[in-house]
N, C-alpha and C positions, 0 to 999 in steps of 0.2 A: 121525340125521335132524335137519335144521335146520328150525325154524319161521320162515318169512319173514312178517313183519308189515308190512302195507301202510299207509303214511302219506300217501297221495296226497291224501285229503280235507283233512287239516290244512294241507298245504303249498299247496293250491290254494284254500283258503277265503278269504272276504272278512273274516273275523273269528271270534272265539270264539262257538261255538254249543254246544248240547247234544251233537250228534253229534261235533263236533271235540273237546270236552273229554273225552268218553267215549273217543275214539280215543287221545288222548294219555295218559289215565289207564291204559287197558289196556296200552298200549305200555310205559309206565313199570313197571307191575306185572309184566309178562312178563319184562322185562329183569332185574328183581330176582330172579325165581324160577328162571330157567334161563339157563345160559351158551350154550344152543343156539338162542337167538333172534337173528335178524338183521333189519335193517330195509331197506325199499326203497320206491321210489315209481314210479308208472307215468306216462308222458307221451311224446308224439310216437311212439307205437307201440313203446316200449321200456320194460323194467323195469330200473331202475338201483339198485344197492345204495347205501344211505346210510352214510357212514363218519364216524368221530369227527373226522377231519381236516376234512371239509366242514361237519359239523353237530355241533360239540362240545356244544351244549346238549342234544341228544338223549341223550347218553351221560353227562351229569352228573346222576346219579340223586338228588342232594341239592337240585337247583334246583327251587323250587316251580313248578308249572304255573300259568301266569297269562296275561293278555293280552300282557304284555311278552315272556314266553317264546315265545308263538306268533309275535309280530311278529319276534322274532330269527330264528326258523326261516324265516319267509317272506322276510325280507330277504336271508338267506344264499342262499336258492334263487334270488332275483332276481339277486343278484350273480354267482352261478355261471352262470346263463343268459346274462347280459350279457357276462361274460368269454368265454364260448364264442363268442358272436356277434362280439365284437370281434376274437377270434383269427381267425375266418373272414374278416372284412373285411380284416385285414392280409394274409392269404394271397392274397385276391383282388387286392388292390392290387399285391402282389409279382408275381403272374402277369401282369398287364397291363404292368407296368414291364419285365419281362424277356422279353416276347414270347409272344403267344398260341400261335403255331405250334409252338415247341419244347415248350411245356408240353402242348399238345394231343397232340403225337406221343407224349410220355412217358405222358400220362394214358391215351391209347387203348391203348397197349401193355400197361400194367399191368391196366387194366380188362378187356381182352380175355383176358389170361392167367387172371384170376380168373373171368371170366364163363363160360369153357368148363367150369368145374367144376360138377357138380350140387350143389344146396344141401346134401345130406347130407355131402358132402366139404368144402364151403366153410366150413361152421360150425365143424367141429373145427380147421381151419387157423387161422381167426380166433381161436379160443380159445387155441390153442397159441402164437400170436404174442404173447400177453400181454393185460393188462387194457385197454390203449389201442387194440387193433387194431380193434375195432368202431367206436370213435369216429373213428379215422383213415380207415377205409374209408368211413364215412358222410360225413366231411368231403370226401374226394376226390369222392364222388358229387355232393355239393352244389356243389362247385367246378366239376365238369364241367357240371352243369346251368346254372350261372351263365354259363359261357363259351360254351355251345353256342348257335349262332344258331337261332332258331325257324324250322323248315322251313315252306315255304308249304303243302305238302300232305304231312304226315307219314304214312308208311306205317303200317298197323295193326301193333301190336306185341303179342306174346303177353303175357298177364297173368302176371307172375312175382312171387310173394310175396317180400318182403324177408327177409333173414336174421333169425332170431329172436334178439333181443338181450335176455338175461336172466341173472341170477346163479344160477338154481336148478339143483340137481343131482337125480339120480334118487333117489326116496324122500323128498324134501322135502315139506313142507306149506306152503301159502300161505293166510294168514288175513287177511281184510279186513273192516273194520267200516264202510267207506264205501259210498256208492251210486254205481254206474256209470252216471251220467246220460248220458255220451257213447255208451254201448253198444259200446265198443270194448275195454274191459279184459277182461271175461270171455271174449269170443271169442279174444282174444290168449292167455289162459291155456289155453283149449281147444286152440289150435294147439301151445302149448308141451307140453301133456300128451301129445300124439300122438307126440312125439319124445323127451321126457324125462318118464318117469312121475312125476307129482307128484299130491298130493291138494289139492283146492280147497275152502276153507271160507269161507262168506259169512254174515255176520250180517244178519238182517232185523229192523229196529227196529219197524216197523209197516207196515201196508198202507193207510194213510189215503188215498193217491191212488186206490186201487182201491175201498175200502169206502165212503169218504165223498168222492167226487170233487168234489162241489159246494163243498167248502172249499178247493179248489186251482185253480191256473191250468190251463186245459185242456191246454196244451202239456206241462206237468209230468206230468199224468195219463198222456198218451200215452207219454212217456219212461219213466215208472215201470212201466207195463204191459210195455214192452219189456224193462226191467231185470229184472222178476220172471219174465218168460218165460225170459230167459237164465239166471237163477238156477235155475229149475226144470229146465232142459235140460242145464246145464253142470256145476254144482257137485256135489261129492261129498257135502257135508253142509251143510244150512242150520241156522244157529244162531238160534233165536228167543229173544227176551228176556222173553217171558211166555207163559202158556198161551193167553191171548186172541189174541196175535199168531200163535201156532202154529195155533190154530183157524181164524183168518182165512186163513192161508197154505194150509193143507190144503183148506179149503173152496173157495178160488179155483182151486187146481190141479184139483180134481175138476170144478168148473164148466167149466173150460177143456178138460176131458177130456185132461189130460196126466198122466203118472205122478207120484205123490206122492214128492217127494224125501226121502231119509233125513234125519233132523233130530235135533237135540239142543236142550236149553234151557240158557241161561246167564243168571244173574242179575247185573245190574250192581251194582257196589259203591258204597260211600260211605265216606269217611274221617271220623273224629271231627275236628271243627274244631280247629285248633291253639289253645292257650291265648290268651286275649285279650291284646293288646298295648296296648290303650287302656282307659280307664275308661268307665263308663256315661255320665258327664257329657261326656266327650270325644266319644263316639259320638253323643250327642244333639245336641251342637253341630255336628258334621259334617252330620247330617241336617237341622238347622234351615236350613242353606244351601239345601236343596231344598224348604223350606216345610213340613217335617214337624216340627211344634212341640208336639205333645201325643201321648198314647198312640194307637197305631194298630194295625191288622191288615193283613196283607200278602198280595199275590198276585204270585208270581214267574212270569212267562211272557212270551213274545213275544205282542204284542197282535194276535191273528188270530181269525177267526170261530170256528174249531174250539174255541178255548179258553174261549169262553162268557163273556167279560167283561161282555156286556150284561146277563145275568141278575143278576150281583152288583151291577153299577152301579144297576140299577133297584131292587133290594132295599135297597141302601144309601141311595138317594135317598128311598125311602119311610120309612126309619128317621129320616132327617134331618127330614122333615116331621112325623113323629109324636113324636120325642123331643127335637128342638131341636138347635141348632148346637154344643152342647158334647160331643156323643158323640165317641168316638175317630175318628181319621182313617182313611181307606183309601188304601193305596199300591199302584198298579199298577207293578211293577218289570220293565221289559222294553221292547225297541224295537218300533216299529210294524211290523206285517207287511203282507201283501198285502191291498189294498183296505180299509184301516182308516182312511184319512184322514177319511172322513165321521164314523165313530164317534168318533175322537179329537177331531174338531171339536165334537161334542156335549159332551164332557167340558170343553173349554176355554170353551164359550159358556154352558153350563147354570148359571144363577145359583144354583140350589139346592145344587149340589155344589162350586161355586167356593170355593177355599180349604180344602175338606175332603177332596176326592178328589185325590190327587197322582199324576201319571204321569211317570216319567222312566226313563232307561236308566242304572242305577247302575254305577259302576266297582267294582272288587273290594273296596276298603275300605268303600265305601258298602253293597254287598250284604251283607258280613259284619255291618256295623252294623245293617242292616235286620233280619236274622235274629235277632241277639242282643237287639234292643230291642223287637221286635214282641210283641203279646199272643198272637197265634196266626196261622196262615196259612190260606188257602183255595185250593182247586184244583177249580173247577167244570167242568172240560173235558168236551166232548161225546164225545170219542173219543181214546184214547191207546194207544200200544203198551206203555207202562210208566208213567211219571210220576215222573221224577227229582226235581222240586221237593218232592214228598211225602217222599221219603227224606231230602232235605236238611233239611227242616223237623224231622223226627224226630231227625236227627243233632245239631241245635242244641237239642234238648229242647223244641221247640215243638209244641203240638197243632195238628192240621189238620182242617178240614172239607172233605170231598170230595163230588163228585157220584156218583150210583149208576150210572156208565157204564163200559163196557169193562173195561180191566185195572186201574183205579184201586184196587180192593179188594186186588188182588194186591200192589201196591206199598205200600199203606197198612196192611194187616193188619186183623184183625177188631175191634180195639179202637177203630177210628176210626168216627165217625158219618158216614153217607152221606146226602146230601140229594137228593131228586128233581131231576133235572138242570136243567130249564128252568122250574120252578115258582118264580116270584118270591116268592109268599107263603111257601112252604116255606123259602126262604133267609132271608126276614125273620124267621121264627120261630126258625130255627137260630142266626142271627147274634145275635138278641136274648138267647138264653141265654148265649152266649159273651161278649157285650159287657156285659150288665147283671146277670149272676148270678155274682159272683166265686167262690162255692162250686162252681158247676158247672164253671167254667173250671179251677179248681184240681184238681178231681176228674178231669177229662178229661186234663189235663196229666200227672197222676200215672199214670193208667191207660194212656195211650199210651206213656209212657216205659218203664213196666214191661213192656209187651207187645212193644216194638220189638226185633227181632232184627237187629242190624246185620250186613250183609255187606260185608267190606272189598274193596278192589280186588285185594288179594292173594288173597282167596278166589276172586274172579272169574278171576284168572290161573290158579289151580290147577284150576278147572273146565275151562278151555280146554286146558291142557296135558294133563290126563287124558283129555279127550275126543278130542283130536287123535291121541293114541297108541292109543286103543282101536280 
């Protein structure tokens, strides 16, 4: 059995995100743990294998996963697609130069010869002809469409499904961490399974567009509902990343009155940060360019309503008024999300927090410096499927304050203090202990470090490999 791992989300993403980094980390760990793992991406109605010739970065298991790593992958994808389009344009020019009529006669003869075959016979022929037969057949069809004059009144044509282009064999498993926003990938796999028995495994990170739709764009909620309906109907096994997410998924399926899909749980890993390559003074100098010039605490997250930045902002603002401007700074590390321009405007215009609360999107050296130099981190989110920044904070040996919402306790562990989610005064009280009581901060740091049980990405890969075989 081959485990086919889907990298479509990473190759189509606009940049590094939690989902993308998770996809790349799981991919890397699976490659290290099994020689029976192959990679593919889905696009234009086809699943294509990713090879070391096309994407050497994917198969260099020593190369760190970073923003530059992702950009390298995406640039190669663009170059491959541009090369394919350029090749098609050259063939089109050749066709017009050497006569449409002769090419049209040859094209019609060949297409007629192939078109009389039923799809069950056509697919094995294309497979037998070699790895480039599907691409050649597709190119001829595209060229035919480009040269065909548009009829004034085209006769109705029967709907014929295109040949299924994919690298999967009977008995293989397909594993995807991404979200099928276009709602065409899972139906494609369903078609494949009808002819080539495969098992389909889909990770569900959270159900926020369904459980808390008011924190999302309405269109995204509609798309996600369709995605989860396809998941429930099509996949053989749903992999939830927390008990909370599984509960939300099962509750949703029962509310929709559809069968509860067989499921497993997988815990996302984290790696111990590599040894520091810079001194503390060098890291502080790096952060000073961002305006972080004294001790600080940290909130790593996209700035969006669900993450609950407002509560921490209001609590910190109250502390500034009560304790004065010499208290530690607060850093919001993450880019601005949907409908956050008004809130970010408050931060930049508010004279009380000006110079004390810093918001910026850090690069990787800056993020590493932030984690290493902060006093502690906070994660006050209103709803999460897991809470990766909590685990990252533990990995750096930093204590974290969390809200008492959804799955955060699962990620944080019992040693972490949980604060009532939207109570500004509760956050004022909790932050005061961490900021102004060194003994309490030291005790919580020690307590959380001793209780933290790190799960590596290798552990995650082993969970997946065992679960797929079961």
